[in-house]
BAFI-3210 file (N, C-alpha, C; in Angstrom, 3 decimals, decimal comma, padded with zeros to 6 digits):
// residues 89
n [1|2|3|4|5|6|7|8|9|10|11|12|13|14|15|16|17|18|19|20|21|22|23|24|25|26|27|28|29|30|31|32|33|34|35|36|37|38|39|40|41|42|43|44|45|46|47|48|49|50|51|52|53|54|55|56|57|58|59|60|61|62|63|64|65|66|67|68|69|70|71|72|73|74|75|76|77|78|79|80|81|82|83|84|85|86|87|88|89]
n.u [000,848|000,585|001,810|-000,083|-002,583|-005,830|-007,727|-011,121|-013,807|-016,830|-018,009|-019,369|-019,685|-020,420|-023,139|-023,521|-023,080|-020,087|-018,015|-014,883|-011,634|-008,353|-004,778|-003,896|-004,293|-007,407|-008,074|-006,699|-008,002|-010,558|-010,007|-009,226|-011,619|-013,211|-011,919|-012,349|-015,141|-015,386|-014,194|-015,938|-018,357|-017,649|-017,315|-019,918|-021,325|-020,583|-021,383|-024,288|-025,954|-024,804|-024,773|-024,372|-022,433|-020,873|-019,925|-018,341|-016,405|-015,196|-014,202|-012,316|-010,584|-009,671|-008,373|-006,451|-004,972|-003,911|-002,328|-000,464|000,861|001,951|003,593|005,465|006,640|007,744|009,633|011,309|012,273|013,640|015,643|016,980|017,888|019,549|021,431|022,551|023,612|025,491|027,176|028,493|030,261]
n.v [-001,166|002,178|005,297|007,216|006,073|005,656|003,961|003,024|002,432|001,229|001,218|-000,058|001,510|001,264|001,122|003,077|004,026|004,619|006,201|005,355|006,384|005,989|005,599|003,230|-000,380|-001,972|-003,967|-003,098|-000,645|-001,642|-003,190|-001,214|000,235|-001,779|-002,161|000,314|000,184|-002,046|-001,036|001,079|-000,341|-001,886|000,076|001,113|-001,114|-001,363|001,011|001,746|003,981|006,071|008,426|008,309|010,164|010,626|008,041|007,802|009,804|008,838|006,452|007,487|008,698|006,440|005,040|006,930|006,968|004,362|004,616|006,617|005,236|003,053|004,468|005,553|003,182|002,286|004,304|003,847|001,315|001,947|003,578|001,678|-000,041|001,717|002,231|-000,351|-000,700|001,367|000,578|-001,601|-000,690]
n.w [000,000|-000,855|000,512|000,037|-000,116|001,219|003,536|004,007|006,222|007,681|010,936|014,030|017,058|020,285|019,683|017,749|014,396|012,644|010,215|009,435|008,441|007,210|006,959|007,885|007,912|006,980|008,768|011,038|011,577|012,109|014,387|016,215|016,472|017,553|019,991|021,285|021,447|023,170|025,528|026,110|026,489|028,683|030,673|030,712|031,586|034,233|035,238|034,864|034,963|033,610|030,910|027,291|026,447|028,763|029,168|026,894|027,376|029,737|028,706|026,906|028,750|030,160|028,074|027,353|029,724|029,683|027,378|028,187|030,267|028,849|027,083|028,858|029,800|027,409|026,917|029,118|028,423|026,071|027,162|028,764|026,758|025,372|027,381|027,667|025,104|025,004|027,086|026,113|024,296]
ca.u [000,000|001,370|001,527|-001,199|-003,872|-006,627|-008,753|-012,378|-014,588|-017,942|-017,946|-020,315|-019,066|-021,421|-024,460|-023,563|-022,247|-019,096|-017,185|-013,480|-010,706|-006,978|-003,756|-003,680|-005,083|-008,805|-008,062|-006,275|-009,098|-011,631|-009,555|-009,283|-013,035|-013,681|-011,350|-013,095|-016,459|-015,246|-013,948|-017,188|-019,328|-017,193|-017,654|-021,380|-021,841|-020,334|-022,003|-025,425|-026,641|-024,098|-025,221|-023,382|-021,343|-019,992|-019,259|-017,299|-015,318|-014,480|-013,437|-011,157|-009,656|-009,045|-007,461|-005,324|-004,175|-003,152|-001,326|000,592|001,638|002,732|004,634|006,506|007,343|008,508|010,792|012,204|012,928|014,619|016,768|017,723|018,566|020,628|022,460|023,216|024,377|026,637|028,089|029,243|031,199]
ca.v [000,000|003,403|006,230|008,081|005,384|005,794|002,935|003,480|001,334|001,615|000,411|000,233|001,718|001,500|001,282|004,137|003,735|005,632|005,969|005,599|006,327|006,176|004,924|001,896|-001,420|-002,097|-004,802|-002,247|000,276|-002,431|-003,575|-000,010|000,494|-002,835|-001,894|001,442|-000,355|-002,899|-000,178|001,786|-001,296|-002,245|001,194|001,189|-002,255|-001,144|002,294|001,827|005,270|007,068|008,620|007,935|011,147|010,358|006,767|008,079|010,564|007,921|005,535|008,244|008,858|005,130|004,732|007,861|006,472|003,219|005,128|007,273|004,203|002,322|005,374|005,620|001,899|002,282|005,178|003,125|000,256|002,592|003,982|000,462|-000,487|002,670|001,963|-001,615|-000,475|002,227|-000,105|-002,614|-000,031]
ca.w [000,000|-000,905|001,602|-000,325|-000,107|002,437|003,695|004,596|006,793|008,555|012,150|015,100|018,360|021,325|019,081|016,753|013,233|012,287|009,037|009,744|007,317|007,626|006,156|008,443|007,250|007,398|009,967|012,147|011,867|012,724|015,729|017,045|016,749|018,449|021,307|021,863|021,773|024,353|026,692|026,409|027,026|030,026|031,563|030,822|032,352|035,663|035,584|033,944|035,031|032,803|029,533|026,281|026,437|029,905|028,892|025,906|028,020|030,625|027,849|026,428|029,876|030,398|026,973|027,477|030,843|029,181|026,449|028,960|030,964|027,852|026,581|029,883|029,761|026,173|027,136|030,028|027,651|025,184|028,000|029,105|025,546|025,129|028,399|027,309|023,874|025,345|027,984|025,362|023,376]
c.u [000,897|000,952|000,309|-002,559|-004,538|-007,679|-009,966|-013,157|-015,709|-017,919|-019,056|-019,521|-020,171|-022,768|-024,597|-022,620|-021,342|-018,389|-015,763|-012,676|-009,318|-006,041|-003,423|-004,576|-006,522|-008,891|-007,674|-007,394|-010,239|-011,256|-009,596|-010,726|-013,585|-013,162|-012,100|-014,484|-016,402|-015,029|-015,233|-018,211|-018,952|-017,538|-019,160|-021,940|-021,625|-020,954|-023,226|-026,162|-025,989|-024,697|-024,055|-022,182|-020,356|-019,246|-018,101|-016,117|-014,521|-013,666|-012,182|-010,122|-008,936|-008,025|-006,245|-004,402|-003,310|-002,028|-000,163|001,469|002,512|003,854|005,787|007,315|008,234|009,772|011,801|012,964|013,958|015,853|017,622|018,518|019,750|021,774|023,242|024,105|025,634|027,646|028,916|030,236|032,528]
c.v [001,232|004,323|007,099|007,394|005,490|004,699|003,533|002,263|001,925|000,648|000,827|000,371|002,117|001,875|002,377|003,789|004,929|005,222|006,338|005,583|006,613|005,385|003,535|000,895|-001,415|-002,929|-003,985|-001,290|-000,447|-002,808|-002,387|000,285|-000,539|-002,606|-000,758|000,977|-001,192|-002,068|000,544|000,849|-001,736|-001,175|001,251|000,049|-002,076|000,158|002,524|003,161|006,329|007,193|008,351|008,887|010,877|009,036|006,996|008,820|009,657|006,898|006,233|008,414|007,540|004,789|005,654|007,438|005,292|003,667|005,772|006,256|003,429|003,177|005,473|004,323|001,803|003,123|004,512|002,033|000,828|003,031|002,786|-000,048|000,409|002,455|000,709|-001,427|000,340|001,515|-001,171|-002,001|000,197]
c.w [000,000|000,231|001,320|-000,223|001,263|002,431|004,380|005,079|007,645|009,734|013,103|016,394|019,322|020,721|018,036|015,610|012,925|011,008|009,431|008,462|007,833|006,750|006,689|007,705|007,768|008,678|011,191|012,549|012,575|014,167|016,684|017,434|017,728|019,865|022,012|022,289|023,050|025,615|027,094|027,028|028,439|031,042|031,784|031,668|033,852|036,166|034,690|033,950|034,141|031,407|028,573|026,264|027,565|029,731|027,918|026,527|028,954|029,828|027,333|027,532|030,164|029,322|027,015|028,619|030,403|028,248|027,197|029,670|029,989|027,272|027,571|029,908|028,533|026,323|028,070|029,289|026,691|025,965|028,391|027,907|025,227|026,112|028,060|026,090|024,177|026,245|027,271|024,397|024,032]
res [m|s|d|d|s|v|n|r|i|r|v|q|i|y|g|t|e|y|a|l|r|g|r|e|s|i|e|h|l|r|a|v|a|q|y|v|d|e|v|m|r|g|i|a|s|t|n|p|q|l|d|q|k|r|v|a|v|l|a|a|v|n|i|a|d|q|l|k|k|l|s|a|q|y|e|e|l|l|d|l|l|d|d|k|t|n|s|t|k]
***
């Protein structure tokens, strides 16, 4: 796939249909949508009184938290790798 090609897909997230498009594969776009749907449904199942907007915001906060933690772990691993590489020179 060239850098200029854009994939398009229609997905259901928490009962609403969305048209997604991006340079990632259709499988990737579908997996991302499915993950967001799963997070939203998980939040809604433990907090049934929440409206859709609040469920979406809490899902975004949870996903952002996961991203921040993974980014920090990634940076730690890069630092360890850099330390190992520099110590063998």
